[in-house]
TORVEX-528316 format. One record per residue (C-alpha): x, y, z; residue in one letter. Coordinates in steps of 0.5 Angstrom, whole numbers, padded with zeros to 4 digits, always signed. Each point is the difference from the previous one (the first is absolute). Layout:
N
XYZa
...
//
This chain:
233
+0188-0097+0012x
+0005+0006+0000x
+0000+0001+0007x
+0007+0000+0003x
+0000-0002+0008x
+0005+0004+0004x
+0000-0003+0007x
+0006+0005+0002x
-0004+0006-0002x
-0005-0002+0005x
+0004-0003+0006x
+0006+0005+0000x
+0001+0007+0001x
-0006+0005+0001x
-0005-0005-0002x
+0002-0005+0005x
+0000+0005+0005x
-0007+0002-0001x
-0002-0008+0001x
+0004+0000+0007x
-0003+0007+0002x
-0007-0003-0002x
+0002-0007+0004x
+0001+0005+0006x
-0006+0003+0000x
-0004-0007-0001x
+0003-0003+0006x
-0001+0007+0004x
-0007+0000-0002x
-0001-0008+0001x
+0003+0000+0007x
-0004+0006+0003x
-0006-0003-0003x
+0001-0007+0003x
+0001+0003+0007x
-0006+0004+0000x
-0004-0005-0003x
+0002-0005+0005x
-0002+0005+0005x
-0006+0002-0002x
-0003-0007-0002x
+0002-0002+0007x
-0004+0006+0003x
-0006-0001-0005x
+0000-0008+0002x
+0000+0002+0007x
-0006+0005+0000x
-0004-0005-0004x
+0001-0005+0006x
-0002+0004+0005x
-0007-0001+0000x
-0002+0007+0000x
-0005+0001-0005x
+0002+0007-0003x
+0008-0003+0000x
-0002-0006-0003x
-0004+0003-0006x
+0005+0006-0001x
+0005-0006-0001x
-0004-0004-0004x
-0002+0006-0005x
+0008+0002+0000x
+0002-0007-0002x
-0006-0001-0005x
+0001+0007-0003x
+0007+0000-0002x
+0001-0007-0002x
-0006+0001-0005x
+0003+0006-0003x
+0005+0000-0005x
+0007+0002+0002x
+0001+0005-0005x
-0006+0004+0002x
+0002+0000+0007x
+0007+0003-0003x
-0004+0006-0004x
-0005+0001+0006x
+0006+0001+0005x
+0004+0004-0005x
-0006+0004-0003x
-0006+0000+0004x
+0002+0000+0008x
+0002+0007+0000x
-0006+0003+0003x
+0000-0005+0005x
+0007+0001+0003x
+0001+0005+0005x
+0004+0007-0002x
+0006-0001+0004x
+0001-0007-0003x
-0002+0001-0007x
+0006+0006+0000x
+0005-0005+0003x
-0002-0005-0005x
+0001+0004-0006x
+0007+0003+0003x
+0002-0008+0000x
-0001-0004-0005x
-0008-0001-0001x
+0001-0005-0006x
+0004-0005+0005x
-0005+0001+0006x
-0006-0001-0004x
+0003-0006-0003x
+0002-0003+0007x
-0007+0002+0003x
-0004-0004-0006x
+0005-0006+0000x
-0001+0000+0008x
-0008+0000+0000x
-0001-0004-0006x
+0005-0006+0003x
-0002+0001+0007x
-0007-0002-0002x
+0002-0007-0002x
+0005-0001+0005x
-0005+0002+0005x
-0004-0006-0002x
+0006-0005+0000x
+0001+0002+0007x
-0007-0001+0002x
+0000-0007-0003x
+0006-0002+0004x
-0003+0003+0006x
-0006-0004-0001x
+0004-0007-0001x
+0002+0001+0007x
-0004-0003+0005x
-0005+0005+0004x
+0002-0003+0006x
+0007+0003+0000x
-0003+0007+0000x
-0005-0002+0005x
+0006-0003+0005x
+0004+0007-0002x
-0006+0004+0003x
-0001-0005+0006x
+0007+0001+0002x
-0001+0008+0000x
+0002+0002-0006x
-0004+0006-0004x
-0003-0002-0007x
+0006+0004-0003x
+0005-0003+0004x
-0003-0007-0001x
+0001+0002-0008x
+0007+0003+0001x
+0003-0005+0004x
-0004-0007-0002x
-0004+0000-0006x
+0004+0004-0005x
+0007-0003+0001x
-0003-0007-0002x
-0005+0003-0005x
+0006+0003-0004x
+0004-0006+0000x
-0006-0004-0003x
-0001+0006-0006x
+0008+0000-0002x
-0002-0003-0007x
-0006+0005-0002x
+0004+0006+0003x
+0006-0002-0005x
-0005+0000-0005x
-0003+0007+0002x
+0007+0003+0001x
+0002-0002-0007x
-0007+0003-0003x
+0002+0006+0003x
+0007+0001-0003x
-0003-0002-0007x
-0006+0005+0001x
+0005+0005+0002x
+0001+0001-0008x
-0007+0003+0000x
+0002+0006+0003x
+0004+0002-0006x
-0007+0003-0002x
+0001+0006+0004x
+0007+0001-0001x
+0004-0004+0005x
+0007-0001-0003x
+0000-0007+0002x
+0003-0006-0004x
-0006-0001-0005x
+0000+0008-0001x
+0007+0000-0002x
+0000-0006-0005x
-0005+0004-0003x
+0004+0006+0000x
+0006-0004-0003x
-0004-0002-0006x
-0003+0007-0001x
+0007+0002-0001x
+0004-0006-0003x
-0006-0003-0004x
+0003-0007+0003x
-0006-0002+0004x
+0001-0007+0000x
+0007+0000+0003x
-0003+0005+0005x
-0006-0004+0002x
+0004-0006+0000x
+0005+0003+0005x
-0006+0002+0005x
-0004-0006-0001x
+0007-0004+0002x
+0001+0005+0006x
-0008-0001+0003x
+0001-0008-0001x
+0007+0001+0004x
-0004+0004+0006x
-0005-0005+0000x
+0004-0006+0001x
+0005+0004+0005x
-0007+0002+0004x
-0003-0007+0000x
+0007-0004+0002x
+0001+0005+0006x
-0007-0001+0003x
+0000-0007-0001x
+0007-0001+0003x
-0002+0004+0006x
-0006-0004+0000x
+0004-0007+0000x
+0005+0002+0005x
-0003+0005+0005x
-0008-0001+0000x
+0000-0007+0000x
+0005-0001+0005x
-0004+0005+0004x
-0006-0004-0002x
+0003-0007+0002x
//
């Protein structure tokens, strides 16, 4: 083998800056998608538990559809196929911004929210039904009982699976490179194309993904240990 490793070429100078720029985009798209998917997943779960049949069917169809279709297909749909369904003013605004980034956020959000909805539902079902009944008997509406009594307990229960979903989302964010989002994997591919040092470029991006995952896992576990458990007990 005549391959000459050149870590300095990839990790410093212009190409090192490319990796940092890609990392910045990865963190942005992941953070936005995590927040939106958690909110959307919570809404879908509440709708499914309302005992209003049309809302139950709608939320069930939502979770089953987005959980059972490939993420890359959803990314392509929101980027290439959603154009006829978007209002004109919204479409124009998106194209003035960053349509690739927006399509990536939407795809990651709806895909991950379907899995989060099931995690939240499992957490809620693990709580005795008498708590909801007691909340309603005390004068709270269904939404108030969910917001003040049931959901706070459910979120404490589902911290471990939520960590897994967030980590999966961060790793899945690499797939938005398929529509031209200049995130970390995209930048590693660009470095490989310019330097032909693919081993160094993708090794660096792999290590960065591992570091991100470890930091997120550690932060949420620390939060659970020092805050949620203290509240619980």
